[in-house]
C-alpha positions in Angstrom: 141.0 103.1 -70.1 137.8 101.2 -71.8 134.4 102.7 -72.4 130.9 101.3 -72.7 127.7 102.7 -72.7 125.0 101.1 -70.6 121.5 101.6 -69.8 119.8 102.1 -66.3 115.9 102.4 -65.8 115.5 104.1 -68.9 118.5 106.4 -68.8 121.8 105.4 -71.1 125.1 106.1 -69.3 128.4 106.1 -70.6 130.9 104.0 -68.2 135.0 104.6 -68.2 136.4 101.9 -66.6 140.2 102.6 -65.7 142.6 101.7 -62.6 142.6 104.8 -61.0 140.6 108.3 -61.3 142.0 111.5 -59.8 139.0 114.0 -58.7 140.8 117.4 -59.2 142.5 119.5 -60.6 144.9 121.5 -58.4 148.0 121.6 -57.3 147.9 117.5 -55.3 145.3 116.6 -58.0 148.0 117.2 -61.1 150.6 115.7 -58.6 148.8 112.3 -58.1 148.3 111.6 -61.9 152.0 112.6 -62.2 153.3 110.0 -59.7 151.4 107.4 -60.6 152.4 107.8 -64.7 155.8 108.1 -63.4 155.3 105.1 -60.9 154.0 103.0 -64.0 150.5 102.9 -63.5 149.2 105.0 -66.8 145.5 103.6 -66.5 144.7 106.6 -65.1 142.5 110.0 -66.0 141.9 113.3 -63.9 137.9 114.1 -63.5 137.3 117.9 -62.9 134.5 120.3 -62.5 136.7 123.0 -64.7 140.5 123.3 -64.9 140.9 126.4 -64.2 139.1 126.3 -60.6 140.2 125.6 -57.4 142.4 127.6 -54.9 145.4 126.0 -56.0 145.1 128.2 -59.5 143.4 131.0 -57.5 145.2 131.7 -54.4 147.8 133.3 -52.7 149.3 136.0 -50.1 151.4 138.9 -50.2 154.3 136.0 -50.5 152.8 132.1 -50.5 154.6 129.8 -48.6 156.0 126.3 -49.0 156.9 125.0 -45.9 160.0 122.0 -45.9 163.1 120.9 -44.4 165.8 123.7 -44.1 168.1 122.8 -47.2 170.2 126.1 -46.6 173.0 127.2 -44.4 174.5 125.8 -41.6 171.2 125.8 -39.3 170.4 122.4 -37.4 167.8 121.1 -38.8 166.6 117.2 -38.9 163.4 115.7 -40.8 162.6 114.1 -36.5 162.9 118.1 -35.4 160.2 119.3 -38.2 157.9 116.2 -37.4 158.1 117.5 -34.0 157.5 121.2 -35.1 154.2 119.8 -37.1 153.2 117.4 -33.9 153.2 119.9 -31.4 150.5 122.1 -33.0 148.1 120.1 -31.3 145.9 117.2 -31.9 148.2 115.9 -35.0 149.2 112.3 -35.5 153.1 111.7 -35.0 153.1 109.2 -37.9 151.6 111.7 -40.5 153.7 114.3 -39.0 156.9 112.5 -39.7 155.6 111.3 -43.2 154.8 115.4 -44.3 158.5 115.8 -42.7 160.5 113.2 -44.5 158.9 113.9 -47.6 158.7 117.7 -47.9 162.7 118.0 -49.3 161.8 115.3 -52.0 158.5 117.3 -53.0 159.9 120.5 -52.6 162.9 119.5 -55.3 160.3 117.6 -57.8 158.9 121.1 -57.9 162.0 122.8 -58.3 163.2 120.3 -61.1 159.6 120.8 -63.3 160.1 124.6 -63.2 158.7 126.2 -60.5 160.9 129.1 -59.6 161.4 128.6 -56.0 164.6 130.8 -55.5 168.2 129.9 -54.5 171.4 131.6 -54.0 174.7 131.2 -56.8 175.6 128.1 -54.7 172.2 126.0 -55.0 170.7 126.6 -51.3 167.4 127.2 -51.1 167.4 129.7 -48.6 164.7 130.2 -46.4 162.7 132.5 -43.9 160.6 131.9 -40.9 156.8 131.8 -41.0 154.4 131.4 -38.6 154.3 128.8 -35.8 158.2 127.3 -37.1 161.4 127.5 -34.7 163.3 127.4 -38.0 163.9 129.0 -41.3 161.9 126.8 -43.4 160.0 128.5 -45.7 160.2 129.4 -49.2 157.8 130.9 -51.6 157.5 131.5 -55.7 156.4 134.7 -55.0 152.5 136.0 -54.2 151.3 132.8 -56.9 153.3 130.3 -55.5 150.2 127.2 -55.4 149.0 128.6 -58.9 152.6 128.4 -60.2 152.8 124.5 -58.9 149.3 124.1 -60.6 150.5 125.2 -64.3 153.9 123.3 -63.9 152.0 119.8 -62.7 149.8 120.5 -65.5 152.4 120.6 -68.2 153.6 117.6 -66.9 150.3 115.8 -67.1 149.4 117.1 -70.5 153.2 115.9 -71.6 152.4 112.4 -70.7 148.9 112.5 -72.7 146.9 111.9 -69.1 143.6 111.8 -70.1 141.3 115.0 -68.2 137.6 114.9 -68.0 137.1 118.4 -68.1 133.8 119.5 -66.9 132.7 117.0 -65.5 131.3 117.1 -61.8 131.1 113.9 -59.2 127.8 113.7 -57.3 128.2 110.0 -56.1 131.1 108.1 -55.0 130.0 104.4 -55.0 130.9 102.0 -52.6 130.4 98.3 -52.3 131.2 95.9 -48.9 132.3 92.4 -49.6 131.5 89.9 -47.0 133.9 89.8 -44.3 135.9 92.4 -45.8 136.1 96.3 -45.3 133.6 98.8 -47.2 135.9 99.8 -50.7 135.4 102.5 -53.1 135.1 101.0 -57.1 133.5 104.1 -58.4 132.1 107.4 -59.2 128.9 108.8 -60.1 129.4 112.6 -62.8 127.4 114.7 -63.8 128.6 115.9 -67.8 128.3 119.8 -67.6 129.4 119.7 -70.9 125.9 118.3 -72.2 123.3 118.7 -69.1 120.5 118.8 -71.9 121.1 115.7 -73.0 119.5 113.3 -70.7 121.6 110.6 -72.6 124.7 112.0 -71.9 123.7 113.7 -68.7 125.2 110.9 -66.7 128.3 109.6 -66.6 129.9 106.3 -64.8 133.5 105.9 -63.4 135.0 102.6 -62.8 137.6 102.1 -61.2 139.8 100.5 -58.8 141.2 103.5 -56.9 139.8 107.3 -56.6 142.5 109.3 -55.6 140.1 112.5 -54.1 141.7 116.5 -54.6 138.3 117.9 -54.5 140.1 120.8 -52.1 138.5 122.3 -48.7 134.1 122.9 -47.8 135.0 126.7 -49.4 131.2 127.1 -50.2 129.6 126.2 -46.7 130.8 130.1 -46.0 129.5 133.3 -46.9 132.9 135.2 -45.4 135.2 133.3 -47.5 138.9 134.1 -48.7 138.5 130.9 -50.8 138.0 131.6 -54.5 134.4 132.0 -55.7 135.0 128.8 -57.8 136.1 126.7 -55.0 133.1 124.9 -53.5 134.9 121.9 -52.3 132.8 118.1 -51.9 133.6 116.4 -48.3 129.6 116.0 -48.2 129.9 113.3 -50.6 132.7 111.9 -48.7 130.9 111.8 -45.7 127.9 110.0 -47.5 129.7 107.3 -48.8 130.9 106.6 -45.1 134.1 108.0 -45.3 135.4 109.2 -41.5 135.7 113.0 -41.1 138.7 114.4 -38.6 139.7 117.6 -36.4 136.6 119.2 -38.8 136.9 121.6 -35.6 140.3 123.2 -36.4 139.7 125.8 -39.7 141.7 128.8 -39.8 140.4 132.8 -40.4 141.7 136.2 -41.2 141.5 139.2 -42.6 140.5 139.6 -46.1 139.3 141.4 -49.1 135.9 141.0 -50.3 135.5 141.9 -54.0 138.3 140.4 -54.5 139.3 137.4 -52.5 142.7 137.4 -51.6 145.0 137.3 -47.9 145.9 140.7 -46.9 148.7 139.3 -44.3 152.4 139.9 -44.7 153.3 143.4 -46.0 149.3 144.8 -46.6 149.3 145.3 -42.9 153.1 146.1 -42.4 152.4 149.7 -44.1 150.4 150.5 -41.7 147.0 151.0 -43.8 144.0 152.7 -42.0 141.6 150.9 -40.5 137.9 153.0 -41.5 134.0 151.4 -40.9 131.0 153.1 -42.7 127.5 152.5 -42.5 126.0 150.4 -45.3 125.1 153.4 -47.6 128.5 154.8 -47.2 127.8 157.9 -44.4 129.8 157.8 -40.9 133.4 157.2 -42.0 135.2 156.6 -38.7 138.9 154.9 -37.8 137.3 152.6 -35.3 140.4 151.3 -33.6 141.1 154.3 -31.8 138.3 154.1 -29.8 139.4 150.9 -28.6 143.1 151.1 -28.0 144.5 153.6 -25.1 147.5 155.0 -26.8 148.3 155.3 -30.9 151.6 153.1 -30.8 149.8 150.3 -29.6 147.2 150.2 -32.6 150.4 150.3 -35.2 152.2 147.5 -33.1 148.8 145.2 -33.6 148.2 146.3 -37.1 151.5 146.0 -38.4 151.7 142.3 -36.6 148.7 141.1 -38.5 151.7 140.8 -41.3 153.3 138.3 -39.2 150.3 136.9 -37.4 147.6 136.7 -40.4 145.3 133.7 -39.1 143.4 134.6 -35.9 144.5 133.7 -32.9 142.7 133.2 -29.2 145.8 133.3 -27.9 146.9 136.8 -29.3 144.0 138.5 -27.8 144.5 140.1 -24.6 146.7 143.0 -23.5 146.5 144.4 -27.7 147.8 141.8 -29.3 147.4 141.2 -32.9 144.1 139.2 -32.8 142.2 141.9 -31.2 142.1 143.4 -35.1 140.2 140.4 -36.4 138.0 141.1 -33.0 137.2 144.7 -34.3 136.4 144.0 -37.4 134.0 141.0 -36.3 132.1 143.6 -34.1 131.9 146.3 -36.7 131.0 144.2 -39.9 129.1 141.3 -38.2 127.3 142.7 -34.6 127.2 146.3 -35.9 126.1 146.0 -39.6 128.6 148.1 -41.1 131.3 147.8 -43.5 135.2 147.6 -42.7 138.0 149.0 -45.4 141.8 149.3 -45.3 143.1 152.5 -46.8 146.4 152.8 -48.4 145.8 156.3 -49.5 146.3 157.9 -45.8 147.9 157.2 -42.9 146.3 156.5 -39.6 144.9 159.8 -38.2 145.4 159.4 -34.9 149.3 158.4 -35.5 149.9 161.2 -37.3 150.9 164.8 -37.6 149.3 166.7 -40.9 149.2 163.6 -42.4 152.7 162.2 -41.4 152.8 159.3 -39.6 154.9 159.3 -36.3 157.4 156.8 -37.0 158.5 157.4 -33.7 155.5 155.8 -32.0 155.9 152.3 -33.1 157.7 149.7 -31.4 161.1 148.7 -31.7 160.6 145.5 -33.9 157.8 147.4 -36.2 160.3 150.6 -36.2 163.6 148.2 -37.5 161.5 146.5 -39.8 160.2 149.3 -41.8 163.3 151.0 -41.1 165.5 148.2 -42.7 163.0 147.9 -46.0 163.9 151.7 -46.7 160.2 152.6 -45.6 160.2 154.9 -42.8 158.2 157.7 -45.0 155.2 158.6 -47.1 151.8 157.0 -46.9 150.4 153.0 -46.8 150.7 153.0 -50.6 154.3 154.1 -50.8 155.5 152.0 -48.0 153.6 149.4 -49.8 155.5 150.1 -53.8 158.8 150.2 -51.7 158.3 147.0 -49.9 156.5 144.7 -52.7 155.3 146.7 -55.6 153.7 142.9 -57.0 151.4 143.2 -53.7 149.9 146.3 -55.3 149.8 145.2 -59.4 148.3 142.1 -57.9 145.0 144.3 -57.2 145.3 146.2 -59.8 145.3 143.1 -62.4 142.0 142.0 -60.5 140.4 145.4 -61.0 141.3 147.7 -57.6 143.8 150.2 -57.8 144.9 150.9 -54.3 146.1 154.1 -54.9 142.3 155.6 -56.0 140.0 153.2 -53.9 139.3 151.9 -50.3 139.6 148.2 -50.0 136.7 146.2 -48.5 137.4 143.7 -45.5 136.4 141.0 -43.6 137.3 138.6 -41.4 136.9 135.3 -43.6 137.3 131.5 -43.6 140.9 130.8 -45.1 142.2 126.9 -44.6 140.6 123.6 -42.9 143.3 122.1 -40.9 141.2 118.7 -40.6 139.2 117.0 -43.3 138.9 113.4 -44.2 140.6 110.6 -42.1 143.8 108.5 -43.5 146.7 106.6 -43.1 150.3 107.2 -43.4 149.8 106.3 -47.3 146.5 108.9 -47.6 143.6 105.3 -47.8 141.0 106.2 -46.0 138.8 103.9 -44.0 137.3 103.6 -47.2 139.4 101.2 -49.1 140.5 102.2 -52.0 139.8 106.0 -51.4 142.5 108.0 -50.9 141.6 112.0 -50.3 144.6 114.2 -50.6 145.3 118.1 -50.5 143.0 120.1 -48.5 140.4 117.6 -47.8 142.8 115.6 -46.1 142.3 116.1 -42.4 146.2 115.7 -41.9 147.1 118.9 -39.8 146.4 119.9 -36.4 145.4 122.6 -34.0 148.1 124.8 -35.1 150.8 124.7 -38.4 153.6 126.4 -39.9 152.5 128.5 -42.7 153.2 127.1 -46.0 152.7 122.9 -45.0 148.9 123.0 -46.4 151.0 123.2 -49.9 153.7 120.6 -48.7 150.7 117.9 -47.7 149.3 118.3 -50.8 152.3 116.8 -52.6 153.1 114.4 -49.8 149.8 113.1 -49.2 149.6 112.3 -53.2 152.8 111.3 -53.8 152.2 108.9 -51.1 149.1 107.8 -52.3 150.8 107.1 -55.8 153.2 105.0 -54.2 151.1 102.7 -52.5 148.6 102.7 -55.3 151.7 101.8 -58.1 153.1 99.0 -55.1 149.3 97.6 -54.0 146.5 98.5 -55.8 147.2 97.5 -59.4 144.7 95.3 -60.4 141.8 96.1 -63.4 138.8 97.7 -62.4 135.3 95.3 -61.9 133.7 94.1 -65.0 131.2 95.9 -66.4 128.3 93.2 -65.0 129.7 93.3 -61.8 129.9 96.9 -61.1 126.3 97.7 -62.5 125.2 94.8 -60.0 126.7 96.3 -57.3 126.0 100.1 -58.0 122.9 99.6 -59.7 121.4 101.4 -56.5 123.0 103.6 -55.5 123.5 105.2 -58.6 119.7 105.5 -59.5 119.2 107.0 -56.0 121.8 109.9 -57.2 119.9 109.7 -60.8 116.3 110.2 -58.8 117.8 112.9 -57.0 119.2 114.7 -59.9 115.7 114.2 -61.7 113.8 115.7 -59.0 115.3 119.2 -58.9 115.5 119.0 -62.7 111.9 118.5 -62.7 110.9 121.6 -61.1 112.4 123.9 -63.4 111.0 127.7 -63.2 111.9 131.2 -65.4 113.7 132.3 -61.9 115.9 129.8 -60.1 116.6 130.1 -56.2 120.0 128.0 -56.0 122.2 130.9 -55.8 120.1 132.1 -52.6 120.3 129.0 -50.9 123.7 128.8 -51.7 123.9 132.2 -49.3 121.6 131.4 -47.0 123.8 128.5 -46.3 126.8 130.7 -46.3 125.6 132.6 -43.7 124.7 130.1 -41.4 128.2 128.9 -41.4 129.8 132.3 -41.0 127.3 133.5 -38.1 127.3 130.2 -36.1 130.6 128.0 -37.1 133.8 130.3 -38.2 136.0 131.9 -35.9 133.0 133.4 -33.0 131.3 130.1 -32.0 129.6 128.8 -29.2 127.7 125.2 -28.1 124.1 126.9 -28.6 124.7 128.4 -32.0 126.6 125.5 -33.6 123.4 123.3 -32.4 121.3 125.5 -34.1 123.2 125.6 -37.1 123.4 122.0 -38.1 119.5 121.0 -36.4 118.5 123.8 -39.4 121.1 122.4 -41.9 119.7 119.2 -41.6 116.2 120.0 -41.6 117.1 122.1 -44.8 119.0 119.4 -46.2 115.9 117.3 -45.6 113.5 119.5 -47.6 116.2 120.8 -50.1 114.5 119.3 -53.7 111.1 120.3 -52.4 112.3 124.2 -51.9 114.8 124.3 -55.1 114.3 126.1 -58.3 116.1 125.6 -61.2 116.1 128.9 -63.8 117.1 126.0 -65.8 118.6 122.6 -66.4 122.4 124.5 -66.4 121.6 125.2 -62.9 121.2 121.0 -61.9 124.9 121.5 -61.0 124.3 123.7 -58.1 121.7 121.8 -56.6 123.7 118.8 -56.4 126.2 121.1 -54.8 124.1 122.6 -52.5 122.8 119.2 -51.3 127.0 118.4 -50.7 127.3 121.5 -48.9 124.4 121.0 -46.6 126.0 117.2 -45.4 129.3 119.1 -45.1 128.0 122.2 -43.2 125.7 119.8 -40.8 128.6 117.5 -40.2 130.6 119.9 -39.6 128.3 122.4 -37.1 127.7 119.0 -35.3 131.7 118.5 -34.4 131.8 121.9 -33.3 129.0 121.2 -31.1 130.4 117.8 -29.7 134.1 119.7 -29.0 132.4 122.3 -26.8 130.2 119.8 -25.3 133.3 117.9 -24.5 135.0 120.7 -22.9 136.8 122.6 -25.8 137.5 126.0 -25.1 139.3 128.7 -27.3 142.4 127.4 -29.5 143.5 127.2 -32.6 141.9 130.2 -34.9 138.3 130.6 -33.4 137.1 131.8 -30.0 134.4 129.6 -28.3 132.1 131.7 -25.7 132.6 130.8 -21.9 129.8 132.7 -19.1 132.9 132.0 -17.5 136.0 133.8 -19.4 136.9 137.2 -19.9 135.8 140.0 -22.6 139.0 141.3 -24.5 138.1 144.7 -24.0 135.6 146.3 -22.3 132.5 147.6 -23.6 132.6 144.3 -26.6 129.6 142.6 -26.6 129.0 139.1 -24.1 129.3 137.1 -27.1 133.3 137.4 -27.2 133.5 136.2 -23.6 136.3 133.6 -23.7 138.8 131.7 -21.9 142.0 129.7 -23.7 142.0 126.3 -23.8 144.5 124.5 -21.0 145.4 121.8 -23.3 142.5 119.6 -22.5 142.0 118.1 -25.6 145.0 118.9 -27.8 146.3 115.3 -27.2 143.1 113.9 -28.5 141.7 113.5 -32.2 138.0 113.9 -32.8 136.6 111.3 -35.7 133.3 111.4 -37.1 131.0 109.3 -39.0 128.0 110.4 -41.0 125.5 107.5 -41.4 121.5 107.9 -42.1 121.8 111.4 -41.2 123.5 111.1 -38.0 126.8 111.7 -36.6 128.8 109.2 -34.5 131.7 111.0 -33.1 134.6 108.9 -31.6 138.1 110.7 -29.7 141.0 108.8 -29.5 144.8 109.5 -28.2 147.0 110.9 -30.7 150.2 108.4 -32.3 153.8 109.8 -31.1 156.0 110.3 -33.5 157.4 106.5 -34.5 160.8 105.6 -33.5 161.7 102.7 -35.7 164.4 100.8 -36.8 167.5 103.4 -38.4 169.4 100.5 -39.3 170.2 100.7 -43.3 170.6 97.3 -43.7 167.1 96.1 -42.2 165.6 99.0 -43.6 167.2 98.1 -47.0 165.7 94.4 -46.8 162.0 95.6 -45.7 162.0 98.0 -48.8 163.0 95.3 -51.1 160.3 92.6 -49.7 158.0 95.8 -50.2 157.0 95.7 -46.7 157.0 99.2 -45.9 153.7 99.1 -47.8 152.1 97.1 -44.4 149.4 99.3 -42.6 148.3 99.6 -38.9 144.9 98.6 -38.7 
């Protein structure tokens, strides 16, 4: 890596030149760095806003899942069989499904080898369990903090190798060039040095690089109701701005989560059958609101129990008092009625109890047997939770919430984006030398088995590293050529930053703007949708983006990173809401993890508002993928057929020859 200092329009700017810059310090980013080093490319660095930030390090569930090929027992499985499972989720390219299946065991065992404590039996078999949308038992887990363990162990590898980490650097621009008769390519990054914002000569930093591995995570900041950690914002807008194509942006996942401490309330949190209550904003008028909608207490208990298995909201699980009716009723209380909703683990649901003791005979066969097998047919929800999963109790205790002593406030929240940035089987985007990996990459389809996100992040970052090591080893541009190509782009971003900085007052409003952005998405582009709301939201986001500089007031220069984040989030939100509107205009119905208003549809339950009237997608668009390019404030959409799962020559000698000649690194146009 080489360091220079240049001057652009009166600003002194550090320039670091290197082969590959990795943006993000989650499990995917660290794995990309670790793999690149192992494959021989050592001229690399990680750029991160903060090492302790992001989703990988700060999120989980009652039993956070890693999805991979079956590695134990006598159950039949194969790479192709797993690929078919991923592909069958709808709107997923078969070549990506095959890659994610093929590298799942390699990626899993790499994590095992570096110390992630996935459990195995005395014979060395890594036993699995069935997760949602999983026909086998491919899932494994290291507990509630699987992704945190992964991130920590991968960071250890990076530090042992001496790979440089630029900690406290926020990327604010992806720099590109388009040579004559060639495709656009990424050639660098512009970042804020958050550590030295007050020093104008050190505020901005350039990275001149041959490759960019972009591991910035999902677009968490566009939502108000979110289970993403507050430290996770996302940076998809920068990629859209640079011409990177979006894919399947309509497909996000939502579910019930706690509000004070953001955490998925799946698994045993639901299976112990807590009491659902709602209150007015001032805490008055407490009531168990589920009772009003179910026709008997047994059905209510079964729906709550199944939320554990079926945590993501799913419109296919609404009718006939299925589990996702619970999400509908929580949304009805919180958003439409303006009340607060809590889980109470201290008392049993009143409608299903006698003198405070739960009547277990009301349960369906599946719920009863599960609790019986877990020796949990007794006591209060908190007693059952302690019996079945004490770490789930401890987790909240460690984060300042004692489930034995207080209610747990909840909301239906954004949790994961199945879509994202589009890329090929080596995770390279339409902008050459730019590799989106992890959640920012839109490799998933409409449905995905639980835990595939962790696998996809490891597989994608490995594939990007393999391709860079094989094909993109060249040195970065010389300093003069680099500056000549990026000068205008750099000055546009610096001018934006200085315009934000010029409007500094004692009381800033960047957080108020952030809240407005989030509330817009949660009300107009989350799991309850309509074409009218999406179109309105997109127009509002676009107008707010256009007036952002004039409307923004910083309390001090330390808020400049937040202003740049708001700029990024508004681009992201405009593109996402436009994608939702385009999907509905194409005839798209309710699917995945969202409900689309259909005036010709039916209400989930009598008495609910018209906004919940819906019909299930009949597969109209499940064999197609929506892609989008953002340019000059406009979105251009393109729909194409999904790619089938490849059936290639599997004769060993032929594959060996192609491998030896590095012909495997060829990509389709």
